[in-house]
Every structure is written in C-alpha cells, then in structure tokens.
N, CA, C and O atoms as a GROMACS GRO file, in nm:
protein
  436
    1MET      N    1  -1.547  -0.698  -2.975
    1MET     CA    2  -1.413  -0.646  -2.964
    1MET      C    3  -1.348  -0.705  -2.841
    1MET      O    4  -1.414  -0.743  -2.745
    2GLN      N    5  -1.217  -0.712  -2.847
    2GLN     CA    6  -1.144  -0.774  -2.738
    2GLN      C    7  -1.015  -0.696  -2.712
    2GLN      O    8  -0.949  -0.650  -2.805
    3ILE      N    9  -0.981  -0.683  -2.584
    3ILE     CA   10  -0.857  -0.617  -2.544
    3ILE      C   11  -0.785  -0.711  -2.449
    3ILE      O   12  -0.843  -0.759  -2.352
    4ALA      N   13  -0.657  -0.737  -2.477
    4ALA     CA   14  -0.575  -0.823  -2.393
    4ALA      C   15  -0.461  -0.740  -2.335
    4ALA      O   16  -0.391  -0.669  -2.408
    5ILE      N   17  -0.442  -0.750  -2.203
    5ILE     CA   18  -0.338  -0.674  -2.133
    5ILE      C   19  -0.261  -0.769  -2.042
    5ILE      O   20  -0.321  -0.855  -1.977
    6SER      N   21  -0.132  -0.754  -2.038
    6SER     CA   22  -0.048  -0.833  -1.948
    6SER      C   23  -0.090  -0.807  -1.803
    6SER      O   24  -0.106  -0.692  -1.762
    7MET      N   25  -0.109  -0.914  -1.727
    7MET     CA   26  -0.150  -0.901  -1.586
    7MET      C   27  -0.049  -0.817  -1.507
    7MET      O   28  -0.088  -0.732  -1.427
    8LYS      N   29   0.078  -0.839  -1.530
    8LYS     CA   30   0.182  -0.765  -1.458
    8LYS      C   31   0.170  -0.615  -1.485
    8LYS      O   32   0.172  -0.534  -1.392
    9GLU      N   33   0.157  -0.577  -1.612
    9GLU     CA   34   0.145  -0.436  -1.647
    9GLU      C   35   0.017  -0.374  -1.594
    9GLU      O   36   0.016  -0.259  -1.550
   10LEU      N   37  -0.091  -0.452  -1.596
   10LEU     CA   38  -0.219  -0.401  -1.548
   10LEU      C   39  -0.213  -0.372  -1.398
   10LEU      O   40  -0.262  -0.269  -1.353
   11LYS      N   41  -0.153  -0.461  -1.322
   11LYS     CA   42  -0.140  -0.438  -1.178
   11LYS      C   43  -0.051  -0.318  -1.149
   11LYS      O   44  -0.080  -0.241  -1.057
   12GLU      N   45   0.055  -0.299  -1.225
   12GLU     CA   46   0.142  -0.182  -1.209
   12GLU      C   47   0.065  -0.053  -1.240
   12GLU      O   48   0.080   0.047  -1.170
   13ALA      N   49  -0.015  -0.056  -1.345
   13ALA     CA   50  -0.093   0.062  -1.384
   13ALA      C   51  -0.193   0.100  -1.276
   13ALA      O   52  -0.211   0.218  -1.248
   14LEU      N   53  -0.258   0.001  -1.216
   14LEU     CA   54  -0.356   0.029  -1.111
   14LEU      C   55  -0.292   0.093  -0.989
   14LEU      O   56  -0.352   0.178  -0.925
   15ALA      N   57  -0.171   0.052  -0.957
   15ALA     CA   58  -0.100   0.114  -0.844
   15ALA      C   59  -0.078   0.262  -0.868
   15ALA      O   60  -0.094   0.343  -0.777
   16GLY      N   61  -0.040   0.299  -0.989
   16GLY     CA   62  -0.021   0.440  -1.022
   16GLY      C   63  -0.151   0.517  -1.031
   16GLY      O   64  -0.160   0.630  -0.982
   17LEU      N   65  -0.252   0.458  -1.093
   17LEU     CA   66  -0.381   0.525  -1.108
   17LEU      C   67  -0.451   0.547  -0.975
   17LEU      O   68  -0.533   0.638  -0.963
   18ALA      N   69  -0.420   0.466  -0.876
   18ALA     CA   70  -0.482   0.482  -0.744
   18ALA      C   71  -0.451   0.618  -0.682
   18ALA      O   72  -0.524   0.665  -0.595
   19LYS      N   73  -0.344   0.682  -0.727
   19LYS     CA   74  -0.307   0.814  -0.677
   19LYS      C   75  -0.393   0.926  -0.735
   19LYS      O   76  -0.396   1.037  -0.683
   20VAL      N   77  -0.463   0.896  -0.845
   20VAL     CA   78  -0.543   0.997  -0.914
   20VAL      C   79  -0.692   0.968  -0.905
   20VAL      O   80  -0.772   1.059  -0.882
   21VAL      N   81  -0.731   0.843  -0.924
   21VAL     CA   82  -0.873   0.806  -0.930
   21VAL      C   83  -0.932   0.801  -0.789
   21VAL      O   84  -0.872   0.743  -0.698
   22THR      N   85  -1.048   0.860  -0.773
   22THR     CA   86  -1.116   0.858  -0.644
   22THR      C   87  -1.203   0.734  -0.633
   22THR      O   88  -1.252   0.683  -0.734
   23THR      N   89  -1.222   0.684  -0.512
   23THR     CA   90  -1.311   0.569  -0.495
   23THR      C   91  -1.449   0.614  -0.445
   23THR      O   92  -1.540   0.533  -0.432
   24ARG      N   93  -1.463   0.745  -0.418
   24ARG     CA   94  -1.594   0.798  -0.381
   24ARG      C   95  -1.678   0.815  -0.507
   24ARG      O   96  -1.625   0.849  -0.613
   25LYS      N   97  -1.805   0.792  -0.496
   25LYS     CA   98  -1.889   0.795  -0.615
   25LYS      C   99  -1.980   0.917  -0.621
   25LYS      O  100  -2.091   0.909  -0.674
   26SER      N  101  -1.934   1.031  -0.568
   26SER     CA  102  -2.016   1.152  -0.577
   26SER      C  103  -2.032   1.193  -0.724
   26SER      O  104  -2.138   1.242  -0.763
   27VAL      N  105  -1.930   1.174  -0.802
   27VAL     CA  106  -1.936   1.191  -0.947
   27VAL      C  107  -1.889   1.056  -1.005
   27VAL      O  108  -1.769   1.032  -1.014
   28PRO      N  109  -1.982   0.970  -1.042
   28PRO     CA  110  -1.948   0.831  -1.078
   28PRO      C  111  -1.836   0.815  -1.181
   28PRO      O  112  -1.757   0.722  -1.169
   29VAL      N  113  -1.828   0.902  -1.279
   29VAL     CA  114  -1.725   0.884  -1.382
   29VAL      C  115  -1.585   0.903  -1.324
   29VAL      O  116  -1.488   0.851  -1.380
   30LEU      N  117  -1.572   0.975  -1.214
   30LEU     CA  118  -1.441   0.994  -1.152
   30LEU      C  119  -1.394   0.869  -1.078
   30LEU      O  120  -1.276   0.858  -1.043
   31ALA      N  121  -1.483   0.776  -1.054
   31ALA     CA  122  -1.447   0.649  -0.988
   31ALA      C  123  -1.419   0.541  -1.092
   31ALA      O  124  -1.408   0.423  -1.058
   32ALA      N  125  -1.408   0.580  -1.218
   32ALA     CA  126  -1.386   0.484  -1.326
   32ALA      C  127  -1.258   0.516  -1.401
   32ALA      O  128  -1.206   0.627  -1.393
   33VAL      N  129  -1.209   0.416  -1.473
   33VAL     CA  130  -1.097   0.437  -1.565
   33VAL      C  131  -1.143   0.400  -1.705
   33VAL      O  132  -1.232   0.316  -1.722
   34ARG      N  133  -1.082   0.462  -1.802
   34ARG     CA  134  -1.116   0.434  -1.942
   34ARG      C  135  -1.005   0.349  -2.000
   34ARG      O  136  -0.887   0.382  -1.989
   35VAL      N  137  -1.044   0.239  -2.062
   35VAL     CA  138  -0.951   0.152  -2.133
   35VAL      C  139  -0.984   0.165  -2.281
   35VAL      O  140  -1.099   0.146  -2.321
   36SER      N  141  -0.885   0.199  -2.362
   36SER     CA  142  -0.910   0.215  -2.506
   36SER      C  143  -0.794   0.158  -2.586
   36SER      O  144  -0.678   0.166  -2.545
   37ALA      N  145  -0.828   0.102  -2.699
   37ALA     CA  146  -0.727   0.046  -2.790
   37ALA      C  147  -0.747   0.110  -2.927
   37ALA      O  148  -0.851   0.093  -2.990
   38GLU      N  149  -0.645   0.182  -2.972
   38GLU     CA  150  -0.648   0.248  -3.102
   38GLU      C  151  -0.507   0.248  -3.160
   38GLU      O  152  -0.408   0.257  -3.086
   39ASP      N  153  -0.499   0.238  -3.290
   39ASP     CA  154  -0.371   0.247  -3.360
   39ASP      C  155  -0.265   0.152  -3.303
   39ASP      O  156  -0.147   0.186  -3.297
   40GLY      N  157  -0.308   0.033  -3.261
   40GLY     CA  158  -0.214  -0.067  -3.210
   40GLY      C  159  -0.166  -0.043  -3.069
   40GLY      O  160  -0.076  -0.113  -3.022
   41LYS      N  161  -0.223   0.055  -2.998
   41LYS     CA  162  -0.183   0.085  -2.861
   41LYS      C  163  -0.302   0.074  -2.768
   41LYS      O  164  -0.413   0.115  -2.802
   42VAL      N  165  -0.279   0.020  -2.649
   42VAL     CA  166  -0.383   0.011  -2.547
   42VAL      C  167  -0.346   0.109  -2.436
   42VAL      O  168  -0.233   0.109  -2.387
   43ARG      N  169  -0.444   0.192  -2.398
   43ARG     CA  170  -0.423   0.294  -2.294
   43ARG      C  171  -0.527   0.279  -2.184
   43ARG      O  172  -0.639   0.234  -2.208
   44MET      N  173  -0.488   0.317  -2.063
   44MET     CA  174  -0.580   0.325  -1.951
   44MET      C  175  -0.564   0.464  -1.891
   44MET      O  176  -0.452   0.507  -1.862
   45THR      N  177  -0.676   0.536  -1.873
   45THR     CA  178  -0.672   0.673  -1.825
   45THR      C  179  -0.767   0.691  -1.708
   45THR      O  180  -0.879   0.640  -1.708
   46GLY      N  181  -0.722   0.764  -1.607
   46GLY     CA  182  -0.804   0.801  -1.493
   46GLY      C  183  -0.787   0.948  -1.463
   46GLY      O  184  -0.684   1.007  -1.496
   47THR      N  185  -0.887   1.009  -1.400
   47THR     CA  186  -0.879   1.152  -1.368
   47THR      C  187  -0.957   1.182  -1.240
   47THR      O  188  -1.045   1.107  -1.199
   48ASN      N  189  -0.921   1.295  -1.178
   48ASN     CA  190  -0.998   1.349  -1.066
   48ASN      C  191  -1.043   1.492  -1.097
   48ASN      O  192  -1.080   1.567  -1.007
   49LEU      N  193  -1.040   1.529  -1.223
   49LEU     CA  194  -1.073   1.659  -1.280
   49LEU      C  195  -0.962   1.762  -1.263
   49LEU      O  196  -0.958   1.859  -1.338
   50THR      N  197  -0.873   1.743  -1.169
   50THR     CA  198  -0.759   1.832  -1.152
   50THR      C  199  -0.637   1.772  -1.220
   50THR      O  200  -0.558   1.842  -1.284
   51GLU      N  201  -0.622   1.642  -1.204
   51GLU     CA  202  -0.509   1.569  -1.261
   51GLU      C  203  -0.562   1.453  -1.344
   51GLU      O  204  -0.673   1.404  -1.322
   52PHE      N  205  -0.482   1.409  -1.439
   52PHE     CA  206  -0.516   1.285  -1.509
   52PHE      C  207  -0.388   1.207  -1.532
   52PHE      O  208  -0.279   1.264  -1.539
   53LEU      N  209  -0.403   1.078  -1.544
   53LEU     CA  210  -0.290   0.990  -1.566
   53LEU      C  211  -0.327   0.888  -1.673
   53LEU      O  212  -0.435   0.829  -1.668
   54THR      N  213  -0.238   0.869  -1.770
   54THR     CA  214  -0.259   0.770  -1.875
   54THR      C  215  -0.141   0.675  -1.877
   54THR      O  216  -0.026   0.716  -1.872
   55ARG      N  217  -0.173   0.548  -1.885
   55ARG     CA  218  -0.070   0.444  -1.898
   55ARG      C  219  -0.087   0.379  -2.035
   55ARG      O  220  -0.197   0.337  -2.071
   56VAL      N  221   0.021   0.372  -2.110
   56VAL     CA  222   0.022   0.302  -2.238
   56VAL      C  223   0.088   0.167  -2.213
   56VAL      O  224   0.200   0.161  -2.162
   57PHE      N  225   0.020   0.060  -2.248
   57PHE     CA  226   0.069  -0.074  -2.221
   57PHE      C  227   0.157  -0.123  -2.335
   57PHE      O  228   0.122  -0.110  -2.452
   58GLU      N  229   0.272  -0.180  -2.298
   58GLU     CA  230   0.365  -0.234  -2.397
   58GLU      C  231   0.320  -0.372  -2.444
   58GLU      O  232   0.326  -0.404  -2.563
   59ASP      N  233   0.274  -0.454  -2.351
   59ASP     CA  234   0.236  -0.592  -2.381
   59ASP      C  235   0.084  -0.604  -2.382
   59ASP      O  236   0.025  -0.664  -2.292
   60ALA      N  237   0.021  -0.546  -2.485
   60ALA     CA  238  -0.125  -0.545  -2.495
   60ALA      C  239  -0.166  -0.539  -2.641
   60ALA      O  240  -0.088  -0.501  -2.728
   61SER      N  241  -0.291  -0.577  -2.666
   61SER     CA  242  -0.342  -0.573  -2.803
   61SER      C  243  -0.494  -0.563  -2.799
   61SER      O  244  -0.555  -0.584  -2.695
   62GLY      N  245  -0.553  -0.530  -2.912
   62GLY     CA  246  -0.698  -0.530  -2.921
   62GLY      C  247  -0.753  -0.408  -2.989
   62GLY      O  248  -0.680  -0.328  -3.047
   63SER      N  249  -0.885  -0.397  -2.980
   63SER     CA  250  -0.956  -0.282  -3.036
   63SER      C  251  -1.079  -0.255  -2.952
   63SER      O  252  -1.132  -0.344  -2.887
   64GLY      N  253  -1.123  -0.129  -2.954
   64GLY     CA  254  -1.242  -0.090  -2.879
   64GLY      C  255  -1.208  -0.009  -2.756
   64GLY      O  256  -1.095   0.037  -2.740
   65GLY      N  257  -1.307   0.010  -2.671
   65GLY     CA  258  -1.287   0.086  -2.550
   65GLY      C  259  -1.405   0.074  -2.457
   65GLY      O  260  -1.515   0.039  -2.499
   66PHE      N  261  -1.383   0.103  -2.330
   66PHE     CA  262  -1.488   0.095  -2.229
   66PHE      C  263  -1.445   0.168  -2.103
   66PHE      O  264  -1.327   0.193  -2.082
   67LEU      N  265  -1.543   0.201  -2.020
   67LEU     CA  266  -1.519   0.254  -1.885
   67LEU      C  267  -1.546   0.141  -1.787
   67LEU      O  268  -1.637   0.061  -1.806
   68ILE      N  269  -1.464   0.135  -1.681
   68ILE     CA  270  -1.485   0.035  -1.578
   68ILE      C  271  -1.457   0.097  -1.442
   68ILE      O  272  -1.362   0.174  -1.426
   69ASP      N  273  -1.540   0.064  -1.346
   69ASP     CA  274  -1.523   0.113  -1.210
   69ASP      C  275  -1.387   0.069  -1.157
   69ASP      O  276  -1.354  -0.050  -1.162
   70PHE      N  277  -1.309   0.163  -1.107
   70PHE     CA  278  -1.173   0.136  -1.061
   70PHE      C  279  -1.172   0.035  -0.947
   70PHE      O  280  -1.090  -0.057  -0.946
   71LYS      N  281  -1.263   0.052  -0.852
   71LYS     CA  282  -1.269  -0.039  -0.737
   71LYS      C  283  -1.304  -0.181  -0.782
   71LYS      O  284  -1.245  -0.278  -0.732
   72GLU      N  285  -1.397  -0.195  -0.875
   72GLU     CA  286  -1.434  -0.327  -0.928
   72GLU      C  287  -1.316  -0.392  -0.998
   72GLU      O  288  -1.293  -0.512  -0.984
   73LEU      N  289  -1.241  -0.314  -1.075
   73LEU     CA  290  -1.125  -0.367  -1.145
   73LEU      C  291  -1.020  -0.416  -1.047
   73LEU      O  292  -0.961  -0.522  -1.066
   74ARG      N  293  -0.995  -0.339  -0.942
   74ARG     CA  294  -0.898  -0.382  -0.839
   74ARG      C  295  -0.943  -0.510  -0.771
   74ARG      O  296  -0.862  -0.600  -0.748
   75GLU      N  297  -1.072  -0.520  -0.739
   75GLU     CA  298  -1.124  -0.642  -0.677
   75GLU      C  299  -1.112  -0.761  -0.772
   75GLU      O  300  -1.080  -0.872  -0.729
   76PHE      N  301  -1.136  -0.738  -0.898
   76PHE     CA  302  -1.126  -0.842  -1.000
   76PHE      C  303  -0.984  -0.900  -1.004
   76PHE      O  304  -0.967  -1.021  -1.019
   77LEU      N  305  -0.883  -0.814  -0.990
   77LEU     CA  306  -0.745  -0.858  -0.999
   77LEU      C  307  -0.687  -0.908  -0.866
   77LEU      O  308  -0.581  -0.970  -0.864
   78LYS      N  309  -0.756  -0.880  -0.757
   78LYS     CA  310  -0.704  -0.917  -0.625
   78LYS      C  311  -0.682  -1.068  -0.619
   78LYS      O  312  -0.769  -1.147  -0.654
   79GLY      N  313  -0.564  -1.105  -0.573
   79GLY     CA  314  -0.532  -1.246  -0.557
   79GLY      C  315  -0.487  -1.316  -0.683
   79GLY      O  316  -0.450  -1.433  -0.678
   80SER      N  317  -0.490  -1.247  -0.797
   80SER     CA  318  -0.446  -1.309  -0.922
   80SER      C  319  -0.294  -1.305  -0.930
   80SER      O  320  -0.230  -1.213  -0.879
   81ARG      N  321  -0.239  -1.404  -0.993
   81ARG     CA  322  -0.094  -1.407  -1.014
   81ARG      C  323  -0.054  -1.300  -1.114
   81ARG      O  324  -0.138  -1.248  -1.188
   82LYS      N  325   0.077  -1.269  -1.117
   82LYS     CA  326   0.124  -1.164  -1.208
   82LYS      C  327   0.154  -1.214  -1.348
   82LYS      O  328   0.189  -1.134  -1.436
   83ASN      N  329   0.142  -1.345  -1.371
   83ASN     CA  330   0.170  -1.393  -1.506
   83ASN      C  331   0.040  -1.408  -1.584
   83ASN      O  332  -0.069  -1.409  -1.526
   84GLY      N  333   0.052  -1.420  -1.714
   84GLY     CA  334  -0.067  -1.434  -1.797
   84GLY      C  335  -0.123  -1.300  -1.841
   84GLY      O  336  -0.062  -1.195  -1.821
   85ASN      N  337  -0.240  -1.307  -1.902
   85ASN     CA  338  -0.308  -1.189  -1.955
   85ASN      C  339  -0.447  -1.175  -1.896
   85ASN      O  340  -0.506  -1.272  -1.848
   86VAL      N  341  -0.497  -1.055  -1.901
   86VAL     CA  342  -0.637  -1.029  -1.872
   86VAL      C  343  -0.702  -0.997  -2.006
   86VAL      O  344  -0.654  -0.911  -2.080
   87ILE      N  345  -0.809  -1.067  -2.036
   87ILE     CA  346  -0.881  -1.049  -2.161
   87ILE      C  347  -1.015  -0.983  -2.131
   87ILE      O  348  -1.095  -1.036  -2.054
   88PHE      N  349  -1.040  -0.867  -2.192
   88PHE     CA  350  -1.168  -0.799  -2.179
   88PHE      C  351  -1.244  -0.815  -2.309
   88PHE      O  352  -1.194  -0.779  -2.416
   89ASP      N  353  -1.364  -0.869  -2.301
   89ASP     CA  354  -1.451  -0.882  -2.417
   89ASP      C  355  -1.554  -0.770  -2.409
   89ASP      O  356  -1.629  -0.762  -2.312
   90VAL      N  357  -1.558  -0.685  -2.510
   90VAL     CA  358  -1.648  -0.571  -2.514
   90VAL      C  359  -1.757  -0.601  -2.617
   90VAL      O  360  -1.729  -0.613  -2.736
   91GLN      N  361  -1.881  -0.612  -2.569
   91GLN     CA  362  -1.995  -0.640  -2.657
   91GLN      C  363  -2.108  -0.545  -2.620
   91GLN      O  364  -2.162  -0.552  -2.510
   92ASP      N  365  -2.143  -0.458  -2.712
   92ASP     CA  366  -2.249  -0.359  -2.691
   92ASP      C  367  -2.221  -0.280  -2.564
   92ASP      O  368  -2.122  -0.207  -2.557
   93ASP      N  369  -2.307  -0.292  -2.463
   93ASP     CA  370  -2.288  -0.217  -2.340
   93ASP      C  371  -2.241  -0.306  -2.226
   93ASP      O  372  -2.261  -0.273  -2.109
   94ARG      N  373  -2.177  -0.420  -2.258
   94ARG     CA  374  -2.134  -0.514  -2.156
   94ARG      C  375  -1.986  -0.547  -2.174
   94ARG      O  376  -1.938  -0.568  -2.285
   95VAL      N  377  -1.915  -0.551  -2.063
   95VAL     CA  378  -1.774  -0.588  -2.064
   95VAL      C  379  -1.757  -0.706  -1.969
   95VAL      O  380  -1.801  -0.702  -1.855
   96THR      N  381  -1.693  -0.810  -2.018
   96THR     CA  382  -1.658  -0.923  -1.932
   96THR      C  383  -1.507  -0.937  -1.934
   96THR      O  384  -1.442  -0.904  -2.033
   97GLY      N  385  -1.453  -0.986  -1.826
   97GLY     CA  386  -1.309  -1.004  -1.817
   97GLY      C  387  -1.276  -1.141  -1.767
   97GLY      O  388  -1.352  -1.202  -1.692
   98ARG      N  389  -1.161  -1.190  -1.809
   98ARG     CA  390  -1.115  -1.318  -1.759
   98ARG      C  391  -0.963  -1.315  -1.752
   98ARG      O  392  -0.896  -1.249  -1.831
   99CYS      N  393  -0.912  -1.388  -1.656
   99CYS     CA  394  -0.768  -1.400  -1.639
   99CYS      C  395  -0.724  -1.533  -1.696
   99CYS      O  396  -0.789  -1.635  -1.673
  100GLU      N  397  -0.617  -1.532  -1.768
  100GLU     CA  398  -0.563  -1.656  -1.821
  100GLU      C  399  -0.424  -1.677  -1.762
  100GLU      O  400  -0.332  -1.600  -1.789
  101ASN      N  401  -0.410  -1.780  -1.683
  101ASN     CA  402  -0.282  -1.816  -1.623
  101ASN      C  403  -0.251  -1.959  -1.665
  101ASN      O  404  -0.302  -2.055  -1.606
  102GLY      N  405  -0.169  -1.972  -1.765
  102GLY     CA  406  -0.137  -2.106  -1.815
  102GLY      C  407  -0.262  -2.173  -1.868
  102GLY      O  408  -0.323  -2.124  -1.964
  103GLU      N  409  -0.302  -2.283  -1.809
  103GLU     CA  410  -0.417  -2.359  -1.857
  103GLU      C  411  -0.548  -2.315  -1.791
  103GLU      O  412  -0.655  -2.359  -1.832
  104HIS      N  413  -0.541  -2.230  -1.691
  104HIS     CA  414  -0.660  -2.192  -1.616
  104HIS      C  415  -0.721  -2.063  -1.670
  104HIS      O  416  -0.651  -1.963  -1.687
  105THR      N  417  -0.848  -2.066  -1.696
  105THR     CA  418  -0.922  -1.948  -1.741
  105THR      C  419  -1.045  -1.936  -1.653
  105THR      O  420  -1.118  -2.034  -1.634
  106PHE      N  421  -1.070  -1.817  -1.600
  106PHE     CA  422  -1.190  -1.797  -1.520
  106PHE      C  423  -1.244  -1.657  -1.542
  106PHE      O  424  -1.169  -1.565  -1.576
  107THR      N  425  -1.372  -1.640  -1.521
  107THR     CA  426  -1.437  -1.511  -1.540
  107THR      C  427  -1.466  -1.451  -1.405
  107THR      O  428  -1.518  -1.517  -1.316
  108ARG      N  429  -1.431  -1.323  -1.389
  108ARG     CA  430  -1.451  -1.258  -1.261
  108ARG      C  431  -1.527  -1.128  -1.270
  108ARG      O  432  -1.562  -1.072  -1.166
  109ILE      N  433  -1.554  -1.076  -1.388
  109ILE     CA  434  -1.633  -0.953  -1.400
  109ILE      C  435  -1.761  -0.988  -1.471
  109ILE      O  436  -1.845  -0.900  -1.493
   0.00000   0.00000   0.00000
C-alpha cells in the first residue's frame, strides 16, 4: 500500500499537531501520529488523551494506514523543500518514506 501527501500540507499539519502530540515517551503511542487513507481521503491524527487533532489532506491519495513516531517524522521532513510529495510505502509491519522534489528522490525513513 502507498500513501502520497503534499510536502507543503504535511509540514503545515505537523505544525498544528505539535500542539497536541507529546514528544515524551512515557506512553509510546502518545508520541506517535496515525496516518490513514480510506474512502479517498488521507487523515493524520494525534492525541494526548485529553485532546485530539485530525488533519484531512486535500492533496493526497492512497490506501492503508500506519503509526509513526512524531519526532521521527519531523526529523525526516527537516530541511526538505515545500514542493513535491512525500510517499509512504506500507508493507506488513514496515513503513518507508521518500521525498520527491522534481527529479530527486531519496529515502529518509
């Protein structure tokens, strides 16, 4: 399965989710966000058990879902340009991501 999200939208979503998602790992699932694609919509959700925030992406496509550590995702996107897409390949219990900016493709997760 594969999920593609606009880099610009993904960076905007992370800025908002940072207000809800904790980076402490006392409860590991609270340091993660869920990315899911269903019914033609891609969503990213984070929670701290008191509040939750969901972002629905306009410029995204795919199917499947996964959890990813919020801090790792931010590090993955650090320094990337705002154009292009981020492609997540979901296979069994492994998720890989790559940024595509024009002709350049690289893997960072």
